[in-house]
C-alpha positions in Angstrom: -0.1 0.0 -0.1 1.4 3.4 -1.0 0.4 6.2 1.7 0.9 9.9 1.0 2.6 12.1 3.9 2.3 16.1 3.5 5.5 16.9 5.2 7.4 20.3 6.2 10.8 18.5 5.0 12.2 15.9 2.4 13.9 13.9 5.6 12.2 10.8 4.7 10.7 9.0 7.8 12.2 11.4 9.4 10.0 14.6 8.3 7.4 15.8 10.2 3.5 15.9 8.9 2.7 19.6 8.0 -1.0 20.9 8.8 -2.5 21.2 5.4 -2.8 18.8 2.2 -2.7 21.4 -0.1 0.0 23.8 1.0 2.7 21.4 2.4 5.6 22.0 0.9 6.5 18.0 0.2 4.5 14.9 -0.2 6.7 11.9 1.3 5.1 8.4 -0.2 6.1 5.3 1.7 5.2 1.8 0.3 4.4 -0.3 3.2 4.7 -3.4 1.1 8.5 -2.9 0.6 9.1 0.4 3.2 10.3 2.1 0.3 10.0 6.3 0.8 9.9 8.9 -2.1 9.8 12.7 -1.5 8.2 14.9 -3.9 8.3 18.9 -4.0 5.3 20.2 -4.0 5.2 23.3 -6.5 1.8 24.0 -6.3 2.1 25.2 -2.2 1.5 28.7 -2.7 -1.9 29.3 -4.0 -5.4 30.9 -3.4 -7.4 29.7 -1.1 -9.8 26.5 -2.7 -7.3 26.7 -5.8 -5.0 24.1 -4.7 -4.1 21.7 -7.2 -2.0 18.7 -5.3 -2.4 15.8 -7.2 -0.9 17.5 -10.1 2.3 16.7 -8.1 1.4 13.3 -7.2 0.2 12.0 -10.8 1.1 8.6 -11.9 2.3 7.6 -8.5 -0.8 5.1 -7.9 -1.4 6.9 -4.1 -3.7 4.2 -2.0 -4.4 6.4 1.1 -3.3 10.0 2.2 -2.5 11.3 5.8 -2.9 14.9 6.7 -3.4 17.3 9.2 -6.4 18.3 7.4 -7.5 19.0 4.0 -10.5 20.6 2.3 -13.9 18.9 1.5 -12.9 19.3 -2.4 -9.2 17.7 -2.2 -11.0 15.0 0.2 -13.9 14.8 -2.6 -11.5 14.5 -5.6 -9.0 12.0 -3.3 -12.6 9.7 -3.0 -13.6 9.9 -6.6 -10.0 8.6 -7.6 -10.5 5.8 -5.1 -7.7 7.4 -2.4 -9.1 7.7 1.2 -7.9 10.4 3.5 -7.2 9.7 7.2 -6.5 12.5 9.9 -2.9 12.3 10.7 -1.1 12.7 14.1 0.9 14.5 15.5 4.6 13.7 14.6 6.6 11.8 12.1 6.6 10.0 9.1 7.5 6.8 10.6 4.8 7.7 13.5 1.7 8.3 11.2 2.9 5.2 9.2 2.7 3.1 12.5 -0.5 4.4 13.7 -1.9 4.0 10.1 -0.8 0.3 10.3 -2.7 -0.4 13.7 -5.6 1.3 12.0 -5.8 3.8 14.4 -6.4 7.0 12.1 -9.9 8.5 11.3 -10.9 9.1 8.1 -11.9 12.6 6.6 -14.6 13.0 5.3 -16.3 15.5 3.4 -18.3 16.1 6.8 -15.6 16.1 9.2 -12.8 18.2 6.0 -11.5 21.9 6.7 -13.4 24.8 5.8 -10.5 26.7 5.5 -7.0 26.8 5.9 -5.1 26.6 9.4 -7.9 24.2 10.4 -5.9 22.0 12.9 
């Protein structure tokens, strides 16, 4: 399974989770099947509210889940339409999040509990 986690830095499993999906500086992708880690620069991190296009940076990556500190309803809807579930991150590093995700300990983000604006968490 490939899990995408918006992060503050490109430090692999040591990177801290970023507070919001669309404006994250990086996306760290962890393949839990083989423990591979890939970091992608989010060239679209500076955008007007509601205008983010984070999936452009992730095109062709075949992500199964996104774990984020927060995300808007449109982002959740877009991910869900692509067969990708979104989950609420716990504070910590990528390694912490992968551990919690593997245990089933993260709440799913839906259009009903998504952020209404940036900085919601």
